[in-house]
DRENSE-252394 format. One record per residue (C-alpha): residue number from 1; residue in one letter; z, y, x. Coordinates in steps of 0.05 Angstrom, whole numbers, plus 5000, padded with zeros to 4 digits. Layout:
! DRENSE-252394
{rec NUM, 'a', {Z, Y, X}};
...
//
This chain:
! DRENSE-252394
{rec 1, 'x', {8789, 5597, 1296}};
{rec 2, 'x', {8764, 5558, 1235}};
{rec 3, 'x', {8761, 5482, 1231}};
{rec 4, 'x', {8686, 5480, 1242}};
{rec 5, 'x', {8690, 5518, 1307}};
{rec 6, 'x', {8749, 5477, 1331}};
{rec 7, 'x', {8712, 5412, 1317}};
{rec 8, 'x', {8649, 5437, 1350}};
{rec 9, 'x', {8687, 5460, 1412}};
{rec 10, 'x', {8725, 5394, 1415}};
{rec 11, 'x', {8662, 5352, 1417}};
{rec 12, 'x', {8627, 5399, 1466}};
{rec 13, 'x', {8685, 5389, 1515}};
{rec 14, 'x', {8686, 5314, 1502}};
{rec 15, 'x', {8611, 5307, 1513}};
{rec 16, 'x', {8617, 5346, 1578}};
{rec 17, 'x', {8674, 5302, 1602}};
{rec 18, 'x', {8636, 5237, 1588}};
{rec 19, 'x', {8570, 5262, 1616}};
{rec 20, 'x', {8584, 5229, 1683}};
{rec 21, 'x', {8630, 5175, 1654}};
{rec 22, 'x', {8588, 5142, 1600}};
{rec 23, 'x', {8622, 5074, 1610}};
{rec 24, 'x', {8690, 5102, 1590}};
{rec 25, 'x', {8666, 5137, 1527}};
{rec 26, 'x', {8699, 5110, 1463}};
{rec 27, 'x', {8657, 5067, 1417}};
{rec 28, 'x', {8613, 5104, 1367}};
{rec 29, 'x', {8611, 5082, 1294}};
{rec 30, 'x', {8544, 5047, 1308}};
{rec 31, 'x', {8574, 5010, 1368}};
{rec 32, 'x', {8634, 4987, 1327}};
{rec 33, 'x', {8588, 4959, 1273}};
{rec 34, 'x', {8549, 4923, 1328}};
{rec 35, 'x', {8613, 4892, 1357}};
{rec 36, 'x', {8635, 4869, 1288}};
{rec 37, 'x', {8568, 4835, 1280}};
{rec 38, 'x', {8576, 4802, 1348}};
{rec 39, 'x', {8644, 4775, 1329}};
{rec 40, 'x', {8620, 4746, 1264}};
{rec 41, 'x', {8560, 4713, 1299}};
{rec 42, 'x', {8604, 4686, 1355}};
{rec 43, 'x', {8648, 4649, 1306}};
{rec 44, 'x', {8587, 4612, 1277}};
{rec 45, 'x', {8543, 4598, 1337}};
{rec 46, 'x', {8550, 4572, 1408}};
{rec 47, 'x', {8591, 4620, 1449}};
{rec 48, 'x', {8568, 4658, 1511}};
{rec 49, 'x', {8610, 4693, 1563}};
{rec 50, 'x', {8606, 4759, 1524}};
{rec 51, 'x', {8628, 4723, 1461}};
{rec 52, 'x', {8692, 4696, 1493}};
{rec 53, 'x', {8709, 4767, 1517}};
{rec 54, 'x', {8703, 4802, 1450}};
{rec 55, 'x', {8737, 4745, 1412}};
{rec 56, 'x', {8796, 4750, 1460}};
{rec 57, 'x', {8801, 4825, 1455}};
{rec 58, 'x', {8782, 4843, 1383}};
{rec 59, 'x', {8788, 4820, 1311}};
{rec 60, 'x', {8755, 4841, 1246}};
{rec 61, 'x', {8799, 4864, 1188}};
{rec 62, 'x', {8770, 4872, 1118}};
{rec 63, 'x', {8804, 4924, 1074}};
{rec 64, 'x', {8775, 4945, 1007}};
{rec 65, 'x', {8709, 4909, 1023}};
{rec 66, 'x', {8702, 4949, 1088}};
{rec 67, 'x', {8706, 4918, 1157}};
{rec 68, 'x', {8748, 4949, 1212}};
{rec 69, 'x', {8750, 4932, 1286}};
{rec 70, 'x', {8821, 4922, 1311}};
{rec 71, 'x', {8854, 4901, 1376}};
{rec 72, 'x', {8877, 4829, 1376}};
{rec 73, 'x', {8952, 4830, 1369}};
{rec 74, 'x', {8999, 4798, 1418}};
{rec 75, 'x', {9038, 4737, 1398}};
{rec 76, 'x', {9099, 4755, 1356}};
{rec 77, 'x', {9073, 4825, 1339}};
{rec 78, 'x', {9047, 4844, 1270}};
{rec 79, 'x', {9025, 4916, 1286}};
{rec 80, 'x', {8951, 4931, 1271}};
{rec 81, 'x', {8915, 4974, 1323}};
{rec 82, 'x', {8850, 5004, 1295}};
{rec 83, 'x', {8793, 5023, 1341}};
{rec 84, 'x', {8775, 5096, 1325}};
{rec 85, 'x', {8702, 5114, 1329}};
{rec 86, 'x', {8680, 5173, 1372}};
{rec 87, 'x', {8658, 5211, 1309}};
{rec 88, 'x', {8726, 5203, 1276}};
{rec 89, 'x', {8769, 5225, 1335}};
{rec 90, 'x', {8777, 5298, 1312}};
{rec 91, 'x', {8799, 5280, 1241}};
{rec 92, 'x', {8850, 5229, 1265}};
{rec 93, 'x', {8879, 5276, 1318}};
{rec 94, 'x', {8882, 5334, 1269}};
{rec 95, 'x', {8919, 5294, 1216}};
{rec 96, 'x', {8972, 5268, 1263}};
{rec 97, 'x', {8978, 5334, 1300}};
{rec 98, 'x', {8999, 5368, 1235}};
{rec 99, 'x', {9045, 5310, 1217}};
{rec 100, 'x', {9084, 5319, 1282}};
{rec 101, 'x', {9091, 5394, 1271}};
{rec 102, 'x', {9037, 5411, 1323}};
{rec 103, 'x', {9071, 5364, 1373}};
{rec 104, 'x', {9055, 5362, 1447}};
{rec 105, 'x', {9018, 5305, 1482}};
{rec 106, 'x', {9080, 5260, 1488}};
{rec 107, 'x', {9094, 5263, 1413}};
{rec 108, 'x', {9020, 5255, 1395}};
{rec 109, 'x', {9012, 5195, 1440}};
{rec 110, 'x', {9076, 5162, 1414}};
{rec 111, 'x', {9057, 5167, 1340}};
{rec 112, 'x', {8983, 5149, 1349}};
{rec 113, 'x', {8995, 5089, 1394}};
{rec 114, 'x', {9030, 5053, 1336}};
{rec 115, 'x', {8966, 5048, 1295}};
{rec 116, 'x', {8904, 5074, 1331}};
{rec 117, 'x', {8870, 5062, 1397}};
{rec 118, 'x', {8855, 5133, 1423}};
{rec 119, 'x', {8845, 5152, 1496}};
{rec 120, 'x', {8899, 5198, 1521}};
{rec 121, 'x', {8850, 5233, 1567}};
{rec 122, 'x', {8812, 5271, 1550}};
{rec 123, 'x', {8817, 5264, 1474}};
{rec 124, 'x', {8889, 5286, 1460}};
{rec 125, 'x', {8891, 5337, 1518}};
{rec 126, 'x', {8825, 5367, 1496}};
{rec 127, 'x', {8848, 5372, 1423}};
{rec 128, 'x', {8912, 5408, 1443}};
{rec 129, 'x', {8873, 5457, 1487}};
{rec 130, 'x', {8831, 5481, 1428}};
{rec 131, 'x', {8888, 5485, 1377}};
{rec 132, 'x', {8898, 5560, 1363}};
{rec 133, 'x', {8968, 5550, 1336}};
{rec 134, 'x', {8992, 5512, 1397}};
{rec 135, 'x', {8961, 5564, 1444}};
{rec 136, 'x', {9004, 5617, 1411}};
{rec 137, 'x', {9070, 5579, 1420}};
{rec 138, 'x', {9126, 5608, 1461}};
{rec 139, 'x', {9135, 5575, 1528}};
{rec 140, 'x', {9201, 5538, 1537}};
{rec 141, 'x', {9235, 5554, 1603}};
{rec 142, 'x', {9269, 5496, 1638}};
{rec 143, 'x', {9332, 5520, 1674}};
{rec 144, 'x', {9372, 5488, 1730}};
{rec 145, 'x', {9430, 5443, 1710}};
{rec 146, 'x', {9489, 5432, 1756}};
{rec 147, 'x', {9528, 5381, 1714}};
{rec 148, 'x', {9489, 5349, 1656}};
{rec 149, 'x', {9526, 5328, 1594}};
{rec 150, 'x', {9518, 5255, 1571}};
{rec 151, 'x', {9544, 5228, 1504}};
{rec 152, 'x', {9558, 5155, 1490}};
{rec 153, 'x', {9556, 5152, 1414}};
{rec 154, 'x', {9535, 5187, 1350}};
{rec 155, 'x', {9580, 5245, 1327}};
{rec 156, 'x', {9617, 5245, 1393}};
{rec 157, 'x', {9591, 5314, 1409}};
{rec 158, 'x', {9548, 5363, 1371}};
{rec 159, 'x', {9520, 5432, 1385}};
{rec 160, 'x', {9511, 5489, 1335}};
{rec 161, 'x', {9469, 5551, 1344}};
{rec 162, 'x', {9440, 5605, 1300}};
{rec 163, 'x', {9367, 5626, 1301}};
{rec 164, 'x', {9356, 5699, 1283}};
{rec 165, 'x', {9302, 5709, 1229}};
{rec 166, 'x', {9324, 5778, 1208}};
{rec 167, 'x', {9255, 5805, 1227}};
{rec 168, 'x', {9224, 5757, 1176}};
{rec 169, 'x', {9274, 5749, 1119}};
{rec 170, 'x', {9260, 5699, 1064}};
{rec 171, 'x', {9294, 5732, 1005}};
{rec 172, 'x', {9369, 5729, 1018}};
{rec 173, 'x', {9361, 5683, 1079}};
{rec 174, 'x', {9361, 5715, 1148}};
{rec 175, 'x', {9389, 5661, 1194}};
{rec 176, 'x', {9378, 5588, 1210}};
{rec 177, 'x', {9436, 5541, 1226}};
{rec 178, 'x', {9414, 5488, 1276}};
{rec 179, 'x', {9463, 5431, 1287}};
{rec 180, 'x', {9443, 5378, 1337}};
{rec 181, 'x', {9479, 5312, 1351}};
{rec 182, 'x', {9480, 5308, 1427}};
{rec 183, 'x', {9473, 5232, 1431}};
{rec 184, 'x', {9417, 5217, 1381}};
{rec 185, 'x', {9386, 5288, 1384}};
{rec 186, 'x', {9385, 5286, 1307}};
{rec 187, 'x', {9383, 5357, 1279}};
{rec 188, 'x', {9404, 5389, 1213}};
{rec 189, 'x', {9373, 5455, 1192}};
{rec 190, 'x', {9402, 5502, 1139}};
{rec 191, 'x', {9381, 5572, 1117}};
{rec 192, 'x', {9439, 5622, 1118}};
{rec 193, 'x', {9450, 5691, 1089}};
{rec 194, 'x', {9495, 5714, 1146}};
{rec 195, 'x', {9526, 5692, 1211}};
{rec 196, 'x', {9594, 5685, 1180}};
{rec 197, 'x', {9569, 5630, 1133}};
{rec 198, 'x', {9582, 5577, 1186}};
{rec 199, 'x', {9658, 5582, 1179}};
{rec 200, 'x', {9653, 5586, 1103}};
{rec 201, 'x', {9609, 5524, 1096}};
{rec 202, 'x', {9648, 5481, 1145}};
{rec 203, 'x', {9720, 5506, 1151}};
{rec 204, 'x', {9746, 5440, 1181}};
{rec 205, 'x', {9698, 5444, 1239}};
{rec 206, 'x', {9729, 5467, 1305}};
{rec 207, 'x', {9677, 5505, 1346}};
{rec 208, 'x', {9684, 5514, 1422}};
{rec 209, 'x', {9640, 5572, 1443}};
{rec 210, 'x', {9598, 5564, 1506}};
{rec 211, 'x', {9566, 5620, 1546}};
{rec 212, 'x', {9499, 5644, 1517}};
{rec 213, 'x', {9439, 5615, 1554}};
{rec 214, 'x', {9485, 5571, 1596}};
{rec 215, 'x', {9440, 5512, 1616}};
{rec 216, 'x', {9498, 5462, 1623}};
{rec 217, 'x', {9524, 5471, 1552}};
{rec 218, 'x', {9469, 5508, 1515}};
{rec 219, 'x', {9404, 5482, 1547}};
{rec 220, 'x', {9391, 5426, 1498}};
{rec 221, 'x', {9404, 5466, 1435}};
{rec 222, 'x', {9364, 5525, 1460}};
{rec 223, 'x', {9303, 5481, 1472}};
{rec 224, 'x', {9314, 5453, 1402}};
{rec 225, 'x', {9315, 5524, 1374}};
{rec 226, 'x', {9250, 5539, 1409}};
{rec 227, 'x', {9218, 5476, 1381}};
{rec 228, 'x', {9243, 5493, 1311}};
{rec 229, 'x', {9215, 5564, 1315}};
{rec 230, 'x', {9147, 5539, 1339}};
{rec 231, 'x', {9143, 5484, 1287}};
{rec 232, 'x', {9166, 5530, 1231}};
{rec 233, 'x', {9113, 5582, 1249}};
{rec 234, 'x', {9060, 5527, 1251}};
{rec 235, 'x', {9083, 5502, 1183}};
{rec 236, 'x', {9079, 5571, 1152}};
{rec 237, 'x', {9009, 5582, 1182}};
{rec 238, 'x', {8984, 5513, 1158}};
{rec 239, 'x', {9011, 5523, 1088}};
{rec 240, 'x', {8995, 5598, 1084}};
{rec 241, 'x', {9065, 5619, 1063}};
{rec 242, 'x', {9125, 5658, 1089}};
{rec 243, 'x', {9177, 5617, 1052}};
{rec 244, 'x', {9207, 5589, 1115}};
{rec 245, 'x', {9271, 5568, 1078}};
{rec 246, 'x', {9229, 5515, 1042}};
{rec 247, 'x', {9194, 5494, 1106}};
{rec 248, 'x', {9260, 5480, 1142}};
{rec 249, 'x', {9268, 5411, 1111}};
{rec 250, 'x', {9197, 5392, 1129}};
{rec 251, 'x', {9207, 5416, 1201}};
{rec 252, 'x', {9273, 5378, 1204}};
{rec 253, 'x', {9238, 5315, 1183}};
{rec 254, 'x', {9181, 5326, 1232}};
{rec 255, 'x', {9229, 5341, 1289}};
{rec 256, 'x', {9272, 5280, 1276}};
{rec 257, 'x', {9211, 5235, 1267}};
{rec 258, 'x', {9178, 5256, 1332}};
{rec 259, 'x', {9186, 5219, 1398}};
{rec 260, 'x', {9240, 5251, 1441}};
{rec 261, 'x', {9227, 5252, 1516}};
{rec 262, 'x', {9299, 5245, 1538}};
{rec 263, 'x', {9322, 5186, 1495}};
{rec 264, 'x', {9254, 5153, 1495}};
{rec 265, 'x', {9249, 5144, 1419}};
{rec 266, 'x', {9252, 5187, 1356}};
{rec 267, 'x', {9319, 5214, 1333}};
{rec 268, 'x', {9311, 5175, 1268}};
{rec 269, 'x', {9305, 5110, 1306}};
{rec 270, 'x', {9365, 5126, 1350}};
{rec 271, 'x', {9407, 5141, 1289}};
{rec 272, 'x', {9382, 5091, 1237}};
{rec 273, 'x', {9350, 5037, 1280}};
{rec 274, 'x', {9279, 5048, 1253}};
{rec 275, 'x', {9226, 5101, 1251}};
{rec 276, 'x', {9219, 5144, 1189}};
{rec 277, 'x', {9168, 5123, 1136}};
{rec 278, 'x', {9127, 5167, 1090}};
{rec 279, 'x', {9102, 5119, 1037}};
{rec 280, 'x', {9032, 5091, 1047}};
{rec 281, 'x', {9014, 5142, 1101}};
{rec 282, 'x', {9057, 5103, 1150}};
{rec 283, 'x', {9031, 5035, 1128}};
{rec 284, 'x', {8978, 4994, 1164}};
{rec 285, 'x', {8924, 5016, 1115}};
{rec 286, 'x', {8870, 5063, 1143}};
{rec 287, 'x', {8875, 5136, 1121}};
{rec 288, 'x', {8806, 5135, 1089}};
{rec 289, 'x', {8828, 5076, 1045}};
{rec 290, 'x', {8893, 5110, 1024}};
{rec 291, 'x', {8856, 5173, 1002}};
{rec 292, 'x', {8814, 5132, 0953}};
{rec 293, 'x', {8874, 5101, 0918}};
{rec 294, 'x', {8886, 5127, 0848}};
{rec 295, 'x', {8930, 5074, 0814}};
{rec 296, 'x', {8978, 5019, 0831}};
{rec 297, 'x', {8926, 4967, 0811}};
{rec 298, 'x', {8880, 4992, 0867}};
{rec 299, 'x', {8935, 4980, 0918}};
{rec 300, 'x', {8950, 4910, 0892}};
{rec 301, 'x', {8876, 4892, 0894}};
{rec 302, 'x', {8870, 4915, 0967}};
{rec 303, 'x', {8931, 4876, 0990}};
{rec 304, 'x', {8909, 4813, 0953}};
{rec 305, 'x', {8842, 4814, 0991}};
{rec 306, 'x', {8872, 4798, 1059}};
{rec 307, 'x', {8941, 4772, 1043}};
{rec 308, 'x', {8951, 4702, 1069}};
{rec 309, 'x', {8973, 4648, 1021}};
{rec 310, 'x', {9045, 4627, 1035}};
{rec 311, 'x', {9070, 4559, 1016}};
{rec 312, 'x', {9129, 4560, 0969}};
{rec 313, 'x', {9192, 4536, 1003}};
{rec 314, 'x', {9261, 4521, 0976}};
{rec 315, 'x', {9310, 4576, 0994}};
{rec 316, 'x', {9369, 4545, 1030}};
{rec 317, 'x', {9435, 4580, 1027}};
{rec 318, 'x', {9462, 4593, 1097}};
{rec 319, 'x', {9517, 4635, 1127}};
{rec 320, 'x', {9507, 4695, 1173}};
{rec 321, 'x', {9528, 4680, 1244}};
{rec 322, 'x', {9557, 4750, 1251}};
{rec 323, 'x', {9592, 4768, 1185}};
{rec 324, 'x', {9598, 4697, 1157}};
{rec 325, 'x', {9572, 4719, 1089}};
{rec 326, 'x', {9519, 4680, 1049}};
{rec 327, 'x', {9448, 4692, 1074}};
{rec 328, 'x', {9379, 4661, 1072}};
{rec 329, 'x', {9374, 4668, 1148}};
{rec 330, 'x', {9419, 4657, 1208}};
{rec 331, 'x', {9432, 4733, 1211}};
{rec 332, 'x', {9433, 4775, 1148}};
{rec 333, 'x', {9392, 4839, 1140}};
{rec 334, 'x', {9453, 4883, 1144}};
{rec 335, 'x', {9476, 4853, 1210}};
{rec 336, 'x', {9405, 4857, 1237}};
{rec 337, 'x', {9403, 4931, 1220}};
{rec 338, 'x', {9471, 4945, 1252}};
{rec 339, 'x', {9450, 4907, 1315}};
{rec 340, 'x', {9385, 4945, 1319}};
{rec 341, 'x', {9421, 5012, 1311}};
{rec 342, 'x', {9469, 4993, 1367}};
{rec 343, 'x', {9412, 4973, 1413}};
{rec 344, 'x', {9373, 5036, 1399}};
{rec 345, 'x', {9433, 5081, 1412}};
{rec 346, 'x', {9449, 5043, 1476}};
{rec 347, 'x', {9377, 5052, 1499}};
{rec 348, 'x', {9381, 5127, 1481}};
{rec 349, 'x', {9444, 5133, 1523}};
{rec 350, 'x', {9408, 5101, 1582}};
{rec 351, 'x', {9353, 5152, 1573}};
{rec 352, 'x', {9404, 5209, 1575}};
{rec 353, 'x', {9434, 5182, 1640}};
{rec 354, 'x', {9365, 5175, 1671}};
{rec 355, 'x', {9346, 5246, 1651}};
{rec 356, 'x', {9413, 5272, 1678}};
{rec 357, 'x', {9399, 5242, 1747}};
{rec 358, 'x', {9329, 5272, 1746}};
{rec 359, 'x', {9357, 5341, 1728}};
{rec 360, 'x', {9406, 5337, 1786}};
{rec 361, 'x', {9351, 5317, 1834}};
{rec 362, 'x', {9309, 5377, 1813}};
{rec 363, 'x', {9369, 5425, 1818}};
{rec 364, 'x', {9389, 5398, 1887}};
{rec 365, 'x', {9319, 5406, 1912}};
{rec 366, 'x', {9317, 5479, 1890}};
{rec 367, 'x', {9388, 5498, 1909}};
{rec 368, 'x', {9404, 5478, 1982}};
{rec 369, 'x', {9473, 5452, 1999}};
{rec 370, 'x', {9519, 5508, 2024}};
{rec 371, 'x', {9562, 5500, 2086}};
{rec 372, 'x', {9625, 5536, 2107}};
{rec 373, 'x', {9613, 5606, 2135}};
{rec 374, 'x', {9543, 5609, 2104}};
//
């Protein structure tokens, strides 16, 4: 299915959905321009009831001489939430879908919600339903778990598995080593020439072998293998290549950057305390503005257009409350980062415990309690 047909089918389904729900349809580009005009007029003239509503809900941001409608941020938050027009929905969804390695609805919603206002239903669900690559993915089977494993810290427990790619060798590489840290769900992918290469590359590592396809010890890593295979196949199809050994690092980055359902955050955030960044593409600048940049001077000019003037203040030397070293603030950047990492890992552990309880509830509901003489 080519892009034109995908886009056409997407808007056909969207139009059908909003046929009887016109009030819930996202703003068109024309409507966004109209609201921007209303906001500008409301700031200059006497305000009506409608004016108070839009001034409380929206703001106008000017970037590179173009005006964008954004949600008014909450106090203390600096994130910019752009209103995406109905006509631009497909392009935005397509760009972020590829960035997440053809991620499912949870991953798509998590990454889009940081910068764009896009309705979950039916926009994301409709887009996923017409993606040919996603429709060809292998289905992951969720198995019953009797005693879930919960880790309390990074590097406390890891899982290693090999993915067989002998049917699609990339030169000398025929296997994929997948190592997953159990606490943060952070993965490392490495192409191997043979199965014996694990012991050769990491002789100090002591490996305890679990039973194949055993849900208690192997369930998490097997689901990770399935995700890696699906994302790698999608990467090869998108880039029209069979060099999967090169694509492994891109898939590793996509997998670690994506929202993880169990820990409630990305693996990068659980490990490093912040989400991964990819230059300007993860900045607050709109994608259409980023594509037009050709030199550093263009970027400086754009930032200077809406950067607020800050009054110069004398920098006072203070001491960090935590490490007692010199700092310009009460807590230095290093201690802030360490504190954030600790909080993120603690929250990830809470997510694991919550998921473990849910797994047991599902297993107990399927498997009845046995009594003596049954």
